C-alpha positions in Angstrom: -36.3 -12.4 -6.5 -32.8 -11.4 -7.5 -34.1 -7.8 -7.7 -34.2 -7.8 -3.9 -30.4 -7.4 -4.0 -30.1 -3.7 -4.7 -27.5 -1.6 -6.4 -26.4 1.3 -4.2 -23.9 4.1 -4.5 -21.2 4.3 -1.9 -19.9 7.5 -3.4 -23.4 9.1 -3.2 -23.4 8.5 0.5 -20.0 10.2 0.8 -20.5 13.1 -1.6 -24.2 13.4 -2.4 -27.0 15.5 -0.9 -28.6 14.6 2.3 -31.4 13.0 0.3 -28.9 10.9 -1.6 -27.3 9.8 1.7 -30.6 8.8 3.2 -31.6 6.9 0.0 -28.3 5.0 0.1 -28.7 4.1 3.8 -32.2 2.9 3.2 -31.2 0.9 0.1 -28.3 -0.8 2.0 -30.5 -1.6 5.0 -33.2 -3.2 2.8 -30.8 -5.1 0.5 -28.8 -6.5 3.4 -31.9 -8.1 4.7 -31.0 -10.7 2.0 -27.4 -10.6 3.2 -26.2 -9.0 -0.1 -25.9 -5.7 -1.8 -24.1 -4.4 -5.0 -22.2 -1.1 -4.8 -20.3 1.4 -6.8 -16.6 1.8 -5.8 -13.6 3.8 -6.8 -11.3 0.7 -7.0 -8.8 1.0 -9.9 -9.6 -1.4 -12.7 -5.9 -1.4 -13.7 -4.9 -2.5 -10.2 -7.5 -5.3 -10.4 -6.2 -6.4 -13.8 -2.6 -6.4 -12.6 -3.4 -8.4 -9.5 -5.4 -11.0 -11.5 -2.5 -11.3 -14.0 0.1 -12.0 -11.3 -2.2 -14.4 -9.5 -2.9 -16.4 -12.7 0.9 -16.6 -13.2 1.3 -18.0 -9.7 -1.6 -20.5 -9.8 -0.4 -21.7 -13.2 2.8 -23.0 -11.7 3.4 -26.7 -10.8 2.1 -28.0 -7.6 5.6 -28.4 -6.0 6.3 -24.7 -6.5 3.0 -23.6 -5.1 3.4 -25.9 -2.1 6.6 -24.1 -1.1 4.4 -21.2 -0.1 2.3 -23.0 2.5 2.6 -21.2 5.8 2.6 -24.0 8.3 0.6 -23.2 11.4 -1.0 -20.1 10.0 -4.4 -21.8 9.6 -5.0 -20.4 6.2 -4.4 -16.8 7.3 -1.5 -16.3 4.9 0.3 -18.2 2.1 -1.0 -20.9 -0.1 -3.8 -23.4 0.7 -4.1 -26.4 -1.7 -7.0 -28.2 -3.3 -9.5 -30.2 -1.2 -8.5 -28.6 2.2 -11.1 -25.9 3.1 -14.5 -27.5 3.7 -17.8 -25.6 4.3 -19.0 -26.1 7.8 -22.2 -27.5 6.4 -20.4 -30.2 4.4 -18.1 -33.1 4.7 -16.8 -32.7 1.1 -13.7 -30.5 0.8 -14.1 -27.6 -1.7 -12.6 -28.0 -5.2 -10.4 -24.8 -5.0 -7.0 -23.6 -4.1 -6.1 -20.2 -2.5 -3.5 -17.6 -1.8 -4.1 -15.5 1.3 -2.6 -12.3 2.6 -3.2 -9.4 5.0 -1.4 -6.1 5.9 1.7 -6.8 7.9 1.6 -5.4 11.5 4.6 -4.4 13.6 6.0 -7.2 15.7 5.7 -5.2 18.9 2.1 -4.3 18.4 -0.1 -5.6 21.2 -2.5 -7.2 18.8 0.3 -9.3 17.3 1.8 -10.1 20.7 -1.6 -11.2 22.2 -3.1 -12.8 19.0 -0.2 -14.2 17.0 -2.6 -16.7 15.2 -4.6 -13.8 13.8 -1.4 -11.9 12.7 1.0 -14.5 11.2 4.1 -13.3 9.4 3.1 -12.9 5.8 4.2 -15.3 3.1 3.7 -14.3 -0.5 5.4 -15.8 -3.6 7.7 -12.9 -4.7 10.5 -15.5 -5.2 8.6 -16.9 -8.2 6.4 -13.9 -9.2 8.7 -10.9 -8.6 6.8 -7.8 -7.3 3.6 -9.7 -6.4 3.6 -8.5 -2.8 3.7 -4.9 -3.7 0.7 -5.3 -6.0 -1.3 -7.5 -3.6 -0.7 -5.3 -0.6 -1.8 -2.2 -2.6 -4.9 -4.2 -3.7 -5.6 -5.2 -0.1 -5.4 -1.7 1.2 -7.7 -0.4 -1.5 -10.4 -2.9 -0.8 -10.1 -2.6 2.9 -10.6 1.2 2.6 -13.8 0.6 0.6 -15.1 -1.8 3.3 -14.3 0.6 6.1 -16.2 3.3 4.3 -19.1 1.0 3.5 -19.4 0.1 7.2 -20.3 3.7 7.8 -23.4 3.3 5.8 -24.3 0.2 7.7 -23.6 2.0 11.0 -26.1 4.7 10.2 -28.6 2.2 9.0 -28.6 0.4 12.4 -29.0 3.7 14.3 -25.3 4.2 15.3 -22.9 7.0 14.6 -21.3 6.5 11.2 -17.9 6.0 12.8 -19.1 3.1 15.0 -17.0 0.5 13.2 -14.0 2.7 12.4 -12.0 1.9 15.6 -13.3 -1.7 15.6 -11.6 -2.5 12.2 -8.5 -0.4 12.6 -5.6 -2.9 12.5 -8.1 -5.8 12.4 -6.9 -9.0 10.8 -8.8 -8.4 7.6 -7.9 -11.1 5.1 -7.7 -11.0 1.3 -8.0 -14.3 -0.5 -7.4 -15.1 -4.2 -9.2 -18.3 -5.2 -8.6 -20.5 -8.3 -11.5 -22.9 -9.0 -10.2 -25.6 -11.4 -12.3 -27.1 -14.1 -14.9 -29.3 -12.7 -14.1 -31.9 -15.3 -10.9 -32.5 -13.3 -12.6 -32.7 -9.9 -12.4 -36.0 -8.0 -15.5 -38.2 -7.8 -17.6 -37.9 -4.7 -19.7 -34.9 -4.9 -17.1 -32.1 -4.6 -18.1 -28.6 -5.8 -16.2 -25.4 -6.1 -17.4 -24.1 -2.7 -20.2 -25.5 -0.5 -22.9 -23.4 1.1 -21.6 -21.3 3.9 -21.7 -18.0 5.7 -18.6 -15.9 6.3 -17.4 -15.4 9.9 -16.4 -11.7 9.6 -18.3 -8.4 9.6 -18.7 -7.9 5.8 -17.0 -9.4 2.7 -16.2 -7.6 -0.5 -16.1 -9.4 -3.9 -14.8 -7.5 -6.9 -15.5 -8.9 -10.3 -14.5 -12.5 -10.9 -13.4 -14.1 -14.2 -16.6 -16.2 -14.6 -20.0 -16.6 -13.1 -20.5 -19.2 -10.4 -21.4 -17.3 -7.2 -24.9 -18.1 -6.0 -26.7 -16.5 -3.0 -29.6 -17.8 -1.0 -32.6 -15.5 -0.9 -35.8 -16.6 0.7 -34.7 -20.2 0.6 -33.8 -20.3 -3.1 -30.4 -20.1 -4.8 -30.0 -17.3 -7.3 -27.0 -16.2 -9.4 -25.2 -13.2 -8.1 -24.8 -11.0 -11.1 -23.7 -7.5 -10.2 -23.8 -4.8 -12.8 -20.5 -4.1 -14.6 -18.0 -2.3 -12.5 -19.9 -2.9 -9.3 -18.7 -4.9 -6.2 -20.7 -7.4 -4.1 -20.9 -6.9 -0.4 -22.2 -9.6 1.9 -22.8 -9.8 5.6 -21.1 -12.2 8.0 -21.7 -14.0 11.2 -20.1 -11.3 13.4 -22.3 -8.6 11.9 -25.4 -10.7 12.5 -24.4 -11.0 16.2 -23.7 -7.3 16.5 -27.1 -6.4 14.9 -29.0 -9.0 16.9 -30.1 -10.6 13.6 -31.4 -7.4 12.0 -28.7 -7.9 9.3 -28.6 -11.7 8.7 -25.8 -13.8 7.4 -25.4 -13.8 3.6 -25.4 -17.5 2.7 -23.7 -18.4 -0.5 -21.9 -21.1 -2.5 -19.9 -21.3 -5.7 -21.2 -23.7 -8.4 -19.9 -24.2 -12.0 -22.6 -23.3 -14.5 -24.0 -26.3 -16.5 -21.6 -27.0 -19.4 -18.9 -24.7 -18.1 -15.7 -26.6 -18.0 -13.1 -23.8 -17.7 -11.4 -22.5 -14.5 -12.6 -19.5 -12.5 -10.7 -16.9 -10.5 -12.0 -14.6 -7.9 -10.6 -12.4 -5.1 -12.5 -11.8 -1.9 -11.7 -9.8 1.2 -13.0 -10.6 4.7 -13.3 -7.5 6.9 -12.6 -8.5 10.5 -12.8 -6.5 13.8 -9.8 -6.5 16.1 -9.7 -9.9 17.9 -10.3 -8.4 21.4 -13.6 -6.9 20.1 -16.6 -8.1 22.2 -19.4 -9.1 19.9 -22.5 -8.0 21.7 -25.7 -6.8 20.1 -25.9 -3.1 19.9 -28.7 -1.5 21.9 -30.3 0.1 18.8 -31.0 -3.4 17.5 -32.6 -4.8 20.7 -36.2 -3.9 21.1 -39.3 -5.5 22.7 -40.2 -6.8 19.2 -36.6 -8.1 18.7 -35.2 -9.0 22.1 -31.5 -9.9 22.5 -30.8 -13.2 20.8 -27.1 -13.6 21.2 -24.8 -13.8 24.2 -21.3 -12.1 24.0 -18.2 -13.7 22.5 -14.9 -12.2 21.5 -14.1 -11.9 17.8 -11.0 -14.1 18.4 -13.0 -17.0 19.9 -15.6 -16.7 17.2 -12.9 -16.9 14.5 -11.2 -19.9 16.1 -14.4 -21.9 16.1 -15.1 -21.3 12.5 -11.5 -22.0 11.4 -11.9 -25.4 13.0 -15.3 -26.0 11.4 -14.0 -25.1 7.9 -11.0 -27.5 8.3 -8.1 -25.0 8.4 -6.5 -25.9 11.7 -3.6 -28.0 10.6 -3.3 -30.2 13.7 -7.0 -30.5 14.3 -8.7 -31.2 11.0 -12.4 -31.7 11.2 -12.3 -33.7 7.9 -9.2 -36.0 7.7 -7.0 -35.8 4.6 
C-alpha cells in the first residue's frame, strides 16, 4: 500500500527530456491521488542542519524564555506557540507539541499587508536569545518556498493547466514555515493526547524535509501507514485549497504524527505550508470539471478558508474552540 506513494524527480521535470517530464507529471498525478508524493530537491543539507541546530537550541530553553516570543494576536502565524494549544479539527485533545512559526516579511505599504494584516503579521523570531537565527530561518524559508513553487508547476501541467498557473497565485502569498518539537510521550499529560491528531492542511501543498525521527503517518485507502521517504527526499502533501481548486481530483492528504511504540525521545520536524494570496478565489478549474466529475465546490476566498481553519484548530487567541 505504501508503494502507492511514489518517488518522483522535480529536477527531471525541469531539466530532463520531454519523456522524463511526462513521466514526472504522470507520477505526481498518480501519487497525489493518495495526497502524498516523495520528491528529489536541491535543498542544501548544510542549511537544513544549521536550521535544526539553532531550533534545538531555542526549544531547549526554559519555558519562560520561549514564552517571551509568543506573538499575541498573530493566531500562530509567527512566533512561538506552546504545548497543548493547536488542536486537530477532528479532535478535542490538544496536540502534544510546541512550535516556532515564521514567514517572509512583506513591506508595510504592500496592499496585501494593508488589506489582510492577520495573514501578514510582523515577524517575531528569537534572535535575542539565539543570535543570527532569523537570517538562517529566512534563508531556509525561501529555499523551501522556491521548491514548492517549482513543484506546483508539475501539478499545474498534471491538471491540464499551463505550468505557470500557480506562479502568480503564490507570489507574496502568506506561506508559513513551522518548526515543531514533539516532546517525549512519557511526559505527556494523561487524557489521550498524541503528538498531532489526524488532520488535513488548509493550504495548497505542504513540504516536509527530513525530520529527526519517524512518526508521520499518512492515510491511504482508509489505513494509516508510515511515511518513510528515501534518504535525501522531501514529502509533499496536498491541502484543502488544492482539493477545492481541482474539484477533488487531487484530494486532501490526511495525516497524523504518532510516536512509535517504545520510542520515548523527542522529535523535531520542519514543515512549510504553501498558501495562495488571500484574495485568491478558490474555484474549481474548468479542466477538472467534467460530466463524470461535475463541480463539487462553491467559491470561497483563500482568506476566508484560512480563517475558518484557524478557528477549528484552536489558534484564534480570543475565540478558542477548545478552552485552556
